[in-house]
C-alpha positions as CSV (number, residue, x, y, z in Angstrom):
1,M,-17.3,-24.1,7.9
2,R,-14.7,-21.5,6.7
3,E,-13.3,-19.1,9.2
4,K,-14.3,-15.5,8.4
5,I,-11.3,-13.2,7.7
6,N,-11.0,-10.1,9.9
7,F,-10.0,-7.7,7.2
8,H,-9.9,-4.7,9.6
9,K,-6.7,-6.0,11.3
10,M,-4.6,-6.2,8.1
11,T,-2.8,-3.6,6.1
12,T,-4.4,-2.6,2.8
13,A,-1.8,-4.3,0.6
14,L,-2.0,-7.5,2.6
15,T,-5.8,-7.2,2.7
16,A,-6.0,-7.0,-1.1
17,E,-3.8,-10.1,-1.6
18,K,-5.6,-12.0,1.2
19,F,-9.0,-11.1,-0.4
20,K,-7.7,-12.2,-3.8
21,S,-6.6,-15.5,-2.3
22,E,-9.9,-16.0,-0.4
23,L,-12.0,-15.2,-3.5
24,Y,-10.1,-17.8,-5.5
25,S,-10.2,-20.4,-2.8
26,Q,-13.9,-20.0,-2.4
27,K,-14.9,-19.4,-6.0
28,G,-12.0,-20.5,-8.2
29,T,-14.0,-23.2,-10.1
30,A,-16.8,-20.7,-10.9
31,L,-14.3,-18.1,-12.0
32,N,-12.5,-20.6,-14.3
33,N,-15.9,-21.5,-15.8
34,Y,-16.9,-17.9,-16.3
35,F,-13.7,-17.3,-18.2
36,A,-14.0,-20.6,-20.2
37,G,-10.9,-22.1,-18.5
38,D,-8.7,-19.3,-19.6
39,K,-6.3,-19.2,-16.6
40,E,-4.6,-16.0,-17.8
41,K,-8.0,-14.2,-17.9
42,T,-8.9,-15.6,-14.5
43,L,-5.6,-14.3,-13.0
44,K,-6.1,-10.9,-14.7
45,F,-9.6,-10.7,-13.2
46,L,-8.3,-11.6,-9.7
47,T,-5.5,-9.0,-10.1
48,S,-8.0,-6.3,-11.0
49,V,-10.1,-7.3,-7.9
50,A,-7.0,-7.0,-5.7
51,H,-6.2,-3.6,-7.2
52,C,-9.7,-2.4,-6.8
53,V,-9.7,-3.4,-3.1
54,S,-6.3,-1.8,-2.5
55,V,-7.3,1.6,-4.0
56,T,-10.8,1.4,-2.3
57,P,-10.2,-0.3,1.0
58,R,-13.6,0.7,2.3
59,L,-15.0,-2.0,0.1
60,L,-13.9,-4.4,2.8
61,E,-16.2,-2.8,5.3
62,C,-19.0,-4.6,3.4
63,S,-19.9,-8.1,4.5
64,Q,-17.6,-10.7,3.0
65,D,-20.5,-12.5,1.3
66,S,-21.8,-9.3,-0.3
67,I,-18.4,-8.2,-1.7
68,I,-17.7,-11.7,-3.0
69,T,-21.1,-11.8,-4.6
70,A,-20.6,-8.4,-6.3
71,F,-17.2,-9.5,-7.7
72,M,-18.6,-12.8,-8.9
73,K,-21.4,-11.0,-10.7
74,C,-18.7,-8.9,-12.5
75,A,-16.9,-12.1,-13.5
76,E,-20.2,-13.7,-14.7
77,L,-20.8,-10.6,-16.9
78,N,-17.1,-10.6,-18.0
79,I,-16.6,-7.1,-16.4
80,F,-13.2,-6.4,-14.9
81,P,-13.4,-4.0,-11.9
82,S,-11.6,-0.8,-12.6
83,S,-11.4,2.8,-11.4
84,V,-11.1,4.0,-15.0
85,S,-14.2,5.9,-16.1
């Protein structure tokens, strides 16, 4: 079983990158499938996730499972997280 990451002990920048890495390590195959194997699009999505987490660090107060599920739903629907209205 994977060890849970304690996000509250990391800086925001490190947290965003760590979350991005954790999301890819757990769900990389699914992400690649959602973006039809387009690695550039997958990386763009992961970068937008990291940016979203870095500008809204309170997201990491959610459970790890719920936040990963939410971002994976975005990927499934081909929606890139953004703060742009």
